[in-house]
Biopython code that builds the backbone (N, CA, C, O; Angstrom):
import numpy as np
from Bio.PDB.StructureBuilder import StructureBuilder

atoms = [
    (1, "MET", "N", (-2.345, -3.772, 14.456)),
    (1, "MET", "CA", (-3.203, -4.065, 13.479)),
    (1, "MET", "C", (-2.896, -5.587, 13.041)),
    (1, "MET", "O", (-1.798, -6.068, 12.760)),
    (2, "LYS", "N", (-4.171, -6.224, 13.058)),
    (2, "LYS", "CA", (-3.829, -7.718, 12.349)),
    (2, "LYS", "C", (-3.533, -8.023, 11.030)),
    (2, "LYS", "O", (-3.382, -9.159, 10.579)),
    (3, "SER", "N", (-3.446, -6.877, 10.365)),
    (3, "SER", "CA", (-2.850, -7.411, 9.024)),
    (3, "SER", "C", (-1.575, -7.451, 8.773)),
    (3, "SER", "O", (-1.141, -7.878, 7.703)),
    (4, "VAL", "N", (-0.605, -6.879, 10.013)),
    (4, "VAL", "CA", (0.804, -6.781, 10.059)),
    (4, "VAL", "C", (1.329, -8.063, 10.114)),
    (4, "VAL", "O", (2.326, -8.228, 9.410)),
    (5, "PRO", "N", (0.910, -9.089, 10.800)),
    (5, "PRO", "CA", (1.387, -10.497, 11.010)),
    (5, "PRO", "C", (0.804, -11.293, 9.885)),
    (5, "PRO", "O", (1.372, -12.353, 9.623)),
    (6, "VAL", "N", (-0.229, -10.952, 9.188)),
    (6, "VAL", "CA", (-0.446, -11.692, 7.764)),
    (6, "VAL", "C", (0.480, -11.295, 6.554)),
    (6, "VAL", "O", (0.836, -12.056, 5.654)),
    (7, "VAL", "N", (0.809, -9.948, 6.698)),
    (7, "VAL", "CA", (1.826, -9.531, 5.662)),
    (7, "VAL", "C", (2.959, -10.094, 5.803)),
    (7, "VAL", "O", (3.561, -10.655, 4.888)),
    (8, "LYS", "N", (3.357, -9.990, 6.990)),
    (8, "LYS", "CA", (4.887, -10.443, 7.347)),
    (8, "LYS", "C", (5.151, -12.025, 6.971)),
    (8, "LYS", "O", (6.160, -12.399, 6.373)),
    (9, "CYS", "N", (3.953, -13.015, 7.469)),
    (9, "CYS", "CA", (3.754, -14.403, 6.926)),
    (9, "CYS", "C", (3.918, -14.479, 5.328)),
    (9, "CYS", "O", (4.883, -15.041, 4.811)),
    (10, "LEU", "N", (3.080, -13.978, 4.726)),
    (10, "LEU", "CA", (2.931, -13.949, 3.213)),
    (10, "LEU", "C", (4.342, -13.507, 2.639)),
    (10, "LEU", "O", (4.703, -14.214, 1.698)),
    (11, "LEU", "N", (5.128, -12.602, 2.958)),
    (11, "LEU", "CA", (6.350, -11.932, 2.566)),
    (11, "LEU", "C", (7.429, -13.068, 2.897)),
    (11, "LEU", "O", (8.245, -13.393, 2.034)),
    (12, "ARG", "N", (7.420, -13.551, 3.917)),
    (12, "ARG", "CA", (8.316, -14.701, 4.066)),
    (12, "ARG", "C", (8.178, -15.820, 3.257)),
    (12, "ARG", "O", (9.103, -16.485, 2.788)),
    (13, "ALA", "N", (6.838, -16.025, 3.092)),
    (13, "ALA", "CA", (6.453, -17.062, 2.096)),
    (13, "ALA", "C", (6.984, -17.018, 0.736)),
    (13, "ALA", "O", (7.285, -18.068, 0.169)),
    (14, "GLY", "N", (7.149, -15.663, 0.062)),
    (14, "GLY", "CA", (7.587, -15.413, -0.948)),
    (14, "GLY", "C", (6.396, -14.852, -1.825)),
    (14, "GLY", "O", (6.456, -15.089, -3.032)),
    (15, "ALA", "N", (5.482, -14.241, -1.412)),
    (15, "ALA", "CA", (4.107, -13.619, -2.127)),
    (15, "ALA", "C", (4.401, -12.635, -3.007)),
    (15, "ALA", "O", (5.357, -11.914, -2.724)),
    (16, "ASP", "N", (3.768, -12.425, -4.069)),
    (16, "ASP", "CA", (3.926, -11.532, -4.910)),
    (16, "ASP", "C", (3.141, -10.156, -4.532)),
    (16, "ASP", "O", (1.935, -9.947, -4.667)),
    (17, "VAL", "N", (3.968, -9.420, -4.108)),
    (17, "VAL", "CA", (3.501, -8.066, -3.571)),
    (17, "VAL", "C", (2.681, -7.069, -4.619)),
    (17, "VAL", "O", (2.284, -5.941, -4.326)),
    (18, "ASP", "N", (2.524, -7.683, -5.816)),
    (18, "ASP", "CA", (1.884, -6.890, -6.763)),
    (18, "ASP", "C", (0.818, -7.767, -7.289)),
    (18, "ASP", "O", (0.085, -7.352, -8.187)),
    (19, "SER", "N", (0.657, -9.127, -6.721)),
    (19, "SER", "CA", (-0.333, -9.984, -7.420)),
    (19, "SER", "C", (-1.814, -9.033, -7.219)),
    (19, "SER", "O", (-2.044, -8.136, -6.409)),
    (20, "VAL", "N", (-2.623, -9.578, -8.214)),
    (20, "VAL", "CA", (-3.804, -8.724, -8.526)),
    (20, "VAL", "C", (-4.904, -9.810, -7.954)),
    (20, "VAL", "O", (-4.714, -11.019, -8.094)),
    (21, "SER", "N", (-5.973, -9.322, -7.355)),
    (21, "SER", "CA", (-6.941, -10.383, -7.121)),
    (21, "SER", "C", (-7.993, -10.509, -8.060)),
    (21, "SER", "O", (-7.948, -9.481, -8.735)),
    (22, "GLU", "N", (-8.933, -11.246, -8.464)),
    (22, "GLU", "CA", (-10.220, -11.094, -9.296)),
    (22, "GLU", "C", (-11.198, -9.776, -9.469)),
    (22, "GLU", "O", (-11.994, -9.435, -10.345)),
    (23, "ASN", "N", (-10.765, -9.197, -8.227)),
    (23, "ASN", "CA", (-11.558, -7.891, -7.929)),
    (23, "ASN", "C", (-10.553, -6.594, -8.665)),
    (23, "ASN", "O", (-10.915, -5.430, -8.841)),
    (24, "GLY", "N", (-9.271, -7.168, -9.001)),
    (24, "GLY", "CA", (-8.139, -5.945, -9.508)),
    (24, "GLY", "C", (-7.649, -5.180, -7.937)),
    (24, "GLY", "O", (-7.639, -3.960, -7.769)),
    (25, "GLU", "N", (-7.366, -5.928, -7.167)),
    (25, "GLU", "CA", (-6.958, -5.313, -6.150)),
    (25, "GLU", "C", (-5.612, -6.062, -5.687)),
    (25, "GLU", "O", (-5.449, -7.282, -5.705)),
    (26, "THR", "N", (-4.571, -4.986, -5.219)),
    (26, "THR", "CA", (-3.296, -5.870, -4.719)),
    (26, "THR", "C", (-3.027, -5.761, -3.461)),
    (26, "THR", "O", (-3.760, -4.970, -2.868)),
    (27, "PRO", "N", (-2.130, -6.346, -2.765)),
    (27, "PRO", "CA", (-2.024, -6.183, -1.377)),
    (27, "PRO", "C", (-2.136, -4.621, -0.648)),
    (27, "PRO", "O", (-2.803, -4.330, 0.345)),
    (28, "LEU", "N", (-1.393, -3.855, -1.350)),
    (28, "LEU", "CA", (-1.294, -2.450, -0.935)),
    (28, "LEU", "C", (-2.491, -2.066, -1.087)),
    (28, "LEU", "O", (-2.938, -1.458, -0.114)),
    (29, "ARG", "N", (-3.306, -2.219, -2.110)),
    (29, "ARG", "CA", (-4.648, -1.636, -2.019)),
    (29, "ARG", "C", (-5.737, -2.341, -0.869)),
    (29, "ARG", "O", (-6.667, -1.773, -0.296)),
    (30, "LEU", "N", (-5.371, -3.522, -0.761)),
    (30, "LEU", "CA", (-6.182, -4.149, 0.459)),
    (30, "LEU", "C", (-5.881, -3.413, 1.853)),
    (30, "LEU", "O", (-6.580, -3.562, 2.855)),
    (31, "THR", "N", (-4.787, -2.631, 1.779)),
    (31, "THR", "CA", (-4.393, -2.053, 3.114)),
    (31, "THR", "C", (-5.234, -0.865, 3.599)),
    (31, "THR", "O", (-5.090, -0.218, 4.637)),
    (32, "PHE", "N", (-6.157, -0.717, 2.610)),
    (32, "PHE", "CA", (-6.817, 0.890, 2.736)),
    (32, "PHE", "C", (-8.292, 0.376, 2.551)),
    (32, "PHE", "O", (-9.080, 0.985, 1.828)),
    (33, "GLN", "N", (-8.657, -0.839, 3.275)),
    (33, "GLN", "CA", (-10.032, -1.232, 3.317)),
    (33, "GLN", "C", (-10.392, -0.799, 4.658)),
    (33, "GLN", "O", (-11.312, 0.019, 4.679)),
    (34, "ASN", "N", (-10.019, -1.056, 5.519)),
    (34, "ASN", "CA", (-10.186, -0.593, 6.874)),
    (34, "ASN", "C", (-9.413, 0.250, 7.642)),
    (34, "ASN", "O", (-8.186, 0.159, 7.647)),
    (35, "HIS", "N", (-10.118, 1.194, 8.397)),
    (35, "HIS", "CA", (-9.436, 2.173, 9.198)),
    (35, "HIS", "C", (-9.266, 1.676, 10.487)),
    (35, "HIS", "O", (-10.036, 0.782, 10.840)),
    (36, "PRO", "N", (-8.416, 2.072, 11.260)),
    (36, "PRO", "CA", (-7.174, 2.553, 10.983)),
    (36, "PRO", "C", (-6.187, 1.954, 10.061)),
    (36, "PRO", "O", (-5.855, 0.793, 10.298)),
    (37, "PHE", "N", (-5.648, 2.580, 9.014)),
    (37, "PHE", "CA", (-4.789, 2.110, 8.200)),
    (37, "PHE", "C", (-3.741, 1.729, 8.903)),
    (37, "PHE", "O", (-3.639, 2.181, 10.043)),
    (38, "SER", "N", (-2.840, 0.922, 8.451)),
    (38, "SER", "CA", (-1.509, 0.491, 8.926)),
    (38, "SER", "C", (-0.139, 0.862, 8.332)),
    (38, "SER", "O", (0.411, 0.197, 7.455)),
    (39, "LEU", "N", (0.267, 1.764, 8.778)),
    (39, "LEU", "CA", (1.770, 2.272, 8.202)),
    (39, "LEU", "C", (2.655, 1.126, 8.308)),
    (39, "LEU", "O", (3.410, 0.963, 7.350)),
    (40, "GLU", "N", (2.720, 0.370, 9.181)),
    (40, "GLU", "CA", (3.694, -0.980, 9.435)),
    (40, "GLU", "C", (3.238, -1.833, 7.965)),
    (40, "GLU", "O", (4.103, -2.163, 7.154)),
    (41, "ALA", "N", (2.349, -2.015, 7.835)),
    (41, "ALA", "CA", (1.548, -2.836, 6.610)),
    (41, "ALA", "C", (2.254, -2.195, 5.425)),
    (41, "ALA", "O", (3.187, -2.722, 4.818)),
    (42, "VAL", "N", (1.732, -1.031, 5.159)),
    (42, "VAL", "CA", (2.307, -0.150, 4.068)),
    (42, "VAL", "C", (3.747, -0.227, 3.833)),
    (42, "VAL", "O", (4.211, -0.511, 2.729)),
    (43, "SER", "N", (4.577, 0.068, 5.041)),
    (43, "SER", "CA", (6.081, -0.061, 4.737)),
    (43, "SER", "C", (6.323, -1.298, 4.330)),
    (43, "SER", "O", (7.059, -1.498, 3.363)),
    (44, "LEU", "N", (5.737, -2.296, 5.011)),
    (44, "LEU", "CA", (6.645, -3.420, 4.532)),
    (44, "LEU", "C", (6.242, -3.884, 3.166)),
    (44, "LEU", "O", (7.041, -4.668, 2.655)),
    (45, "LEU", "N", (5.251, -3.599, 2.505)),
    (45, "LEU", "CA", (4.807, -3.573, 1.188)),
    (45, "LEU", "C", (5.649, -2.867, 0.226)),
    (45, "LEU", "O", (6.101, -3.301, -0.833)),
    (46, "LEU", "N", (5.806, -1.607, 0.801)),
    (46, "LEU", "CA", (6.815, -0.944, -0.126)),
    (46, "LEU", "C", (8.362, -1.304, 0.016)),
    (46, "LEU", "O", (9.225, -1.128, -0.844)),
    (47, "LYS", "N", (8.506, -1.786, 1.146)),
    (47, "LYS", "CA", (9.877, -2.108, 1.200)),
    (47, "LYS", "C", (10.148, -3.300, 0.272)),
    (47, "LYS", "O", (11.287, -3.361, -0.191)),
    (48, "HIS", "N", (9.232, -4.299, -0.086)),
    (48, "HIS", "CA", (9.086, -5.263, -0.694)),
    (48, "HIS", "C", (8.773, -5.075, -2.267)),
    (48, "HIS", "O", (8.526, -5.980, -3.064)),
    (49, "GLY", "N", (8.838, -3.772, -2.514)),
    (49, "GLY", "CA", (8.576, -3.341, -3.949)),
    (49, "GLY", "C", (7.447, -3.238, -4.387)),
    (49, "GLY", "O", (7.364, -3.287, -5.614)),
    (50, "ALA", "N", (6.213, -3.068, -3.631)),
    (50, "ALA", "CA", (5.008, -2.781, -4.071)),
    (50, "ALA", "C", (4.904, -1.743, -4.762)),
    (50, "ALA", "O", (5.541, -0.735, -4.457)),
    (51, "ASP", "N", (3.917, -1.790, -6.044)),
    (51, "ASP", "CA", (3.852, -0.838, -6.971)),
    (51, "ASP", "C", (2.667, 0.389, -6.424)),
    (51, "ASP", "O", (1.514, 0.033, -6.183)),
    (52, "ILE", "N", (2.996, 1.505, -6.302)),
    (52, "ILE", "CA", (2.211, 2.537, -5.846)),
    (52, "ILE", "C", (1.221, 3.436, -6.868)),
    (52, "ILE", "O", (0.326, 4.251, -6.647)),
    (53, "ASP", "N", (1.791, 2.914, -8.039)),
    (53, "ASP", "CA", (0.976, 3.474, -9.290)),
    (53, "ASP", "C", (0.239, 2.408, -10.133)),
    (53, "ASP", "O", (-0.060, 2.549, -11.319)),
    (54, "HIS", "N", (-0.016, 1.323, -9.366)),
    (54, "HIS", "CA", (-1.034, 0.189, -9.875)),
    (54, "HIS", "C", (-2.312, 1.021, -10.068)),
    (54, "HIS", "O", (-2.697, 1.750, -9.154)),
    (55, "SER", "N", (-2.918, 0.943, -11.123)),
    (55, "SER", "CA", (-4.150, 1.745, -11.456)),
    (55, "SER", "C", (-5.418, 0.373, -11.072)),
    (55, "SER", "O", (-5.197, -0.808, -11.338)),
    (56, "TYR", "N", (-6.327, 0.730, -10.608)),
    (56, "TYR", "CA", (-7.595, 0.136, -10.382)),
    (56, "TYR", "C", (-8.785, 1.132, -10.581)),
    (56, "TYR", "O", (-8.601, 2.349, -10.562)),
    (57, "ASN", "N", (-9.990, 0.574, -10.768)),
    (57, "ASN", "CA", (-11.130, 1.314, -10.905)),
    (57, "ASN", "C", (-11.106, 2.647, -11.749)),
    (57, "ASN", "O", (-11.239, 3.772, -11.268)),
    (58, "GLY", "N", (-10.941, 2.386, -12.915)),
    (58, "GLY", "CA", (-10.942, 3.233, -14.257)),
    (58, "GLY", "C", (-9.546, 4.107, -14.096)),
    (58, "GLY", "O", (-9.615, 5.260, -14.522)),
    (59, "GLY", "N", (-8.702, 3.822, -13.714)),
    (59, "GLY", "CA", (-7.517, 4.384, -13.660)),
    (59, "GLY", "C", (-6.619, 5.275, -12.360)),
    (59, "GLY", "O", (-5.456, 5.678, -12.395)),
    (60, "ALA", "N", (-7.508, 5.379, -11.391)),
    (60, "ALA", "CA", (-6.896, 5.747, -10.121)),
    (60, "ALA", "C", (-5.825, 4.714, -9.679)),
    (60, "ALA", "O", (-5.889, 3.516, -9.955)),
    (61, "THR", "N", (-4.753, 5.349, -8.904)),
    (61, "THR", "CA", (-3.667, 4.614, -8.402)),
    (61, "THR", "C", (-3.849, 4.449, -6.999)),
    (61, "THR", "O", (-4.635, 5.171, -6.385)),
    (62, "ILE", "N", (-3.209, 3.590, -6.464)),
    (62, "ILE", "CA", (-3.121, 3.468, -5.049)),
    (62, "ILE", "C", (-2.679, 4.622, -4.485)),
    (62, "ILE", "O", (-3.297, 5.121, -3.545)),
    (63, "TYR", "N", (-1.734, 5.094, -4.912)),
    (63, "TYR", "CA", (-1.116, 6.638, -4.273)),
    (63, "TYR", "C", (-2.476, 7.416, -4.566)),
    (63, "TYR", "O", (-2.761, 8.124, -3.600)),
    (64, "ASP", "N", (-3.184, 7.483, -5.358)),
    (64, "ASP", "CA", (-4.234, 8.378, -5.430)),
    (64, "ASP", "C", (-5.101, 8.075, -4.490)),
    (64, "ASP", "O", (-5.555, 9.022, -3.848)),
    (65, "LEU", "N", (-5.503, 6.868, -4.199)),
    (65, "LEU", "CA", (-6.473, 6.394, -3.116)),
    (65, "LEU", "C", (-5.974, 6.786, -1.820)),
    (65, "LEU", "O", (-6.755, 7.268, -1.000)),
    (66, "ALA", "N", (-4.642, 6.615, -1.528)),
    (66, "ALA", "CA", (-4.020, 6.968, -0.109)),
    (66, "ALA", "C", (-4.224, 8.489, -0.070)),
    (66, "ALA", "O", (-4.680, 8.974, 0.965)),
    (67, "LYS", "N", (-3.953, 9.211, -1.018)),
    (67, "LYS", "CA", (-4.179, 10.817, -0.727)),
    (67, "LYS", "C", (-5.637, 11.206, -0.518)),
    (67, "LYS", "O", (-6.021, 12.196, 0.105)),
    (68, "SER", "N", (-6.318, 10.391, -1.060)),
    (68, "SER", "CA", (-7.891, 10.780, -0.864)),
    (68, "SER", "C", (-8.426, 10.348, 0.485)),
    (68, "SER", "O", (-9.235, 11.040, 1.103)),
    (69, "VAL", "N", (-7.944, 9.156, 0.944)),
    (69, "VAL", "CA", (-8.491, 8.783, 2.290)),
    (69, "VAL", "C", (-7.695, 8.852, 3.514)),
    (69, "VAL", "O", (-8.096, 8.437, 4.602)),
    (70, "CYS", "N", (-6.595, 9.370, 3.310)),
    (70, "CYS", "CA", (-5.516, 9.341, 4.563)),
    (70, "CYS", "C", (-5.684, 11.056, 5.010)),
    (70, "CYS", "O", (-5.015, 11.960, 4.508)),
    (71, "HIS", "N", (-6.725, 11.226, 6.054)),
    (71, "HIS", "CA", (-6.969, 12.462, 6.355)),
    (71, "HIS", "C", (-6.231, 12.798, 7.702)),
    (71, "HIS", "O", (-5.598, 13.847, 7.812)),
    (72, "GLU", "N", (-6.311, 12.039, 8.549)),
    (72, "GLU", "CA", (-5.941, 12.228, 10.088)),
    (72, "GLU", "C", (-4.342, 12.136, 9.979)),
    (72, "GLU", "O", (-3.593, 11.601, 9.161)),
    (73, "GLN", "N", (-4.127, 12.908, 11.187)),
    (73, "GLN", "CA", (-2.469, 12.999, 11.252)),
    (73, "GLN", "C", (-1.836, 11.886, 10.904)),
    (73, "GLN", "O", (-0.948, 11.819, 10.054)),
    (74, "SER", "N", (-2.437, 10.656, 11.788)),
    (74, "SER", "CA", (-1.635, 9.425, 12.017)),
    (74, "SER", "C", (-1.204, 8.769, 10.522)),
    (74, "SER", "O", (-0.151, 8.215, 10.204)),
    (75, "ASP", "N", (-2.596, 9.081, 9.605)),
    (75, "ASP", "CA", (-2.626, 8.400, 8.195)),
    (75, "ASP", "C", (-1.817, 9.387, 7.105)),
    (75, "ASP", "O", (-1.755, 9.118, 5.906)),
    (76, "LEU", "N", (-1.340, 10.315, 7.581)),
    (76, "LEU", "CA", (-0.644, 11.464, 6.727)),
    (76, "LEU", "C", (0.968, 10.615, 6.814)),
    (76, "LEU", "O", (1.733, 10.674, 5.851)),
    (77, "ALA", "N", (1.205, 10.115, 7.644)),
    (77, "ALA", "CA", (2.737, 9.249, 7.408)),
    (77, "ALA", "C", (2.688, 8.296, 6.323)),
    (77, "ALA", "O", (3.746, 7.957, 5.794)),
    (78, "ILE", "N", (1.563, 7.814, 5.921)),
    (78, "ILE", "CA", (1.452, 6.889, 4.957)),
    (78, "ILE", "C", (1.515, 7.684, 3.464)),
    (78, "ILE", "O", (1.961, 7.069, 2.495)),
    (79, "VAL", "N", (1.190, 8.653, 3.368)),
    (79, "VAL", "CA", (1.068, 9.425, 2.080)),
    (79, "VAL", "C", (2.685, 9.934, 1.934)),
    (79, "VAL", "O", (3.365, 9.965, 0.908)),
    (80, "ASP", "N", (3.018, 10.275, 3.151)),
    (80, "ASP", "CA", (4.649, 10.937, 3.077)),
    (80, "ASP", "C", (5.557, 9.641, 2.580)),
    (80, "ASP", "O", (6.445, 9.760, 1.736)),
    (81, "LEU", "N", (5.254, 8.546, 3.138)),
    (81, "LEU", "CA", (5.825, 7.327, 3.047)),
    (81, "LEU", "C", (5.930, 7.202, 1.415)),
    (81, "LEU", "O", (6.998, 7.208, 0.804)),
    (82, "MET", "N", (4.817, 7.105, 0.902)),
    (82, "MET", "CA", (4.726, 6.836, -0.502)),
    (82, "MET", "C", (5.276, 7.916, -1.473)),
    (82, "MET", "O", (5.701, 7.671, -2.602)),
    (83, "GLU", "N", (5.212, 9.197, -0.867)),
    (83, "GLU", "CA", (5.689, 10.280, -1.679)),
    (83, "GLU", "C", (7.435, 10.069, -1.735)),
    (83, "GLU", "O", (8.040, 10.280, -2.786)),
    (84, "ASN", "N", (8.029, 9.700, -0.674)),
    (84, "ASN", "CA", (9.517, 9.493, -0.469)),
    (84, "ASN", "C", (9.760, 8.487, -1.357)),
    (84, "ASN", "O", (10.760, 8.589, -2.068)),
    (85, "ARG", "N", (8.970, 7.433, -1.473)),
    (85, "ARG", "CA", (9.157, 6.223, -2.252)),
    (85, "ARG", "C", (9.210, 6.714, -3.775)),
    (85, "ARG", "O", (10.181, 6.327, -4.425)),
    (86, "ARG", "N", (8.344, 7.457, -4.357)),
    (86, "ARG", "CA", (8.084, 8.219, -5.632)),
    (86, "ARG", "C", (9.100, 8.762, -5.856)),
    (86, "ARG", "O", (9.665, 8.436, -6.899)),
    (87, "ASN", "N", (9.678, 9.697, -5.070)),
    (87, "ASN", "CA", (10.960, 10.597, -5.349)),
    (87, "ASN", "C", (12.025, 9.705, -5.442)),
    (87, "ASN", "O", (12.732, 9.776, -6.447)),
    (88, "VAL", "N", (12.247, 8.969, -4.677)),
    (88, "VAL", "CA", (13.454, 7.940, -4.717)),
    (88, "VAL", "C", (13.797, 7.267, -6.365)),
    (88, "VAL", "O", (14.832, 7.138, -7.019)),
    (89, "TYR", "N", (12.458, 6.963, -6.590)),
    (89, "TYR", "CA", (12.465, 5.959, -7.997)),
    (89, "TYR", "C", (12.352, 7.206, -9.053)),
    (89, "TYR", "O", (12.877, 6.908, -10.126)),
    (90, "VAL", "N", (11.812, 8.497, -9.025)),
    (90, "VAL", "CA", (12.177, 9.148, -10.154)),
    (90, "VAL", "C", (13.321, 10.015, -10.610)),
    (90, "VAL", "O", (13.514, 10.485, -11.731)),
    (91, "LYS", "N", (14.102, 10.141, -9.421)),
    (91, "LYS", "CA", (15.393, 10.575, -9.753)),
    (91, "LYS", "C", (16.099, 9.954, -10.688)),
    (91, "LYS", "O", (17.231, 10.346, -10.969)),
]
sb = StructureBuilder()
sb.init_structure("model")
sb.init_model(0)
sb.init_chain("A")
sb.init_seg("    ")
for serial, (resi, resn, name, xyz) in enumerate(atoms, 1):
    if name == "N":
        sb.init_residue(resn, " ", resi, " ")
    sb.init_atom(name, np.array(xyz, "f"), 0.0, 1.0, " ", f" {name:<3s}", serial, name[0])
structure = sb.get_structure()
């Protein structure tokens, strides 16, 4: 996926993983713009502390978005990754 090298480059440069664009989108939210979704890009952003509970568009969170758009077997790993991250921080 072409977003992975960009994500790696931005993270190395110290980019804020929770920066918000003029449209209210974060880097993690942007990973769900084009299918197939990149598990590696999502994983990198989560590893660097991206907020899965950031809300956009009237209150939906990025986690909610992932659950609503990840239907294929390969995409479900993204939801699992987010759920595991949520469970680590809830305990």
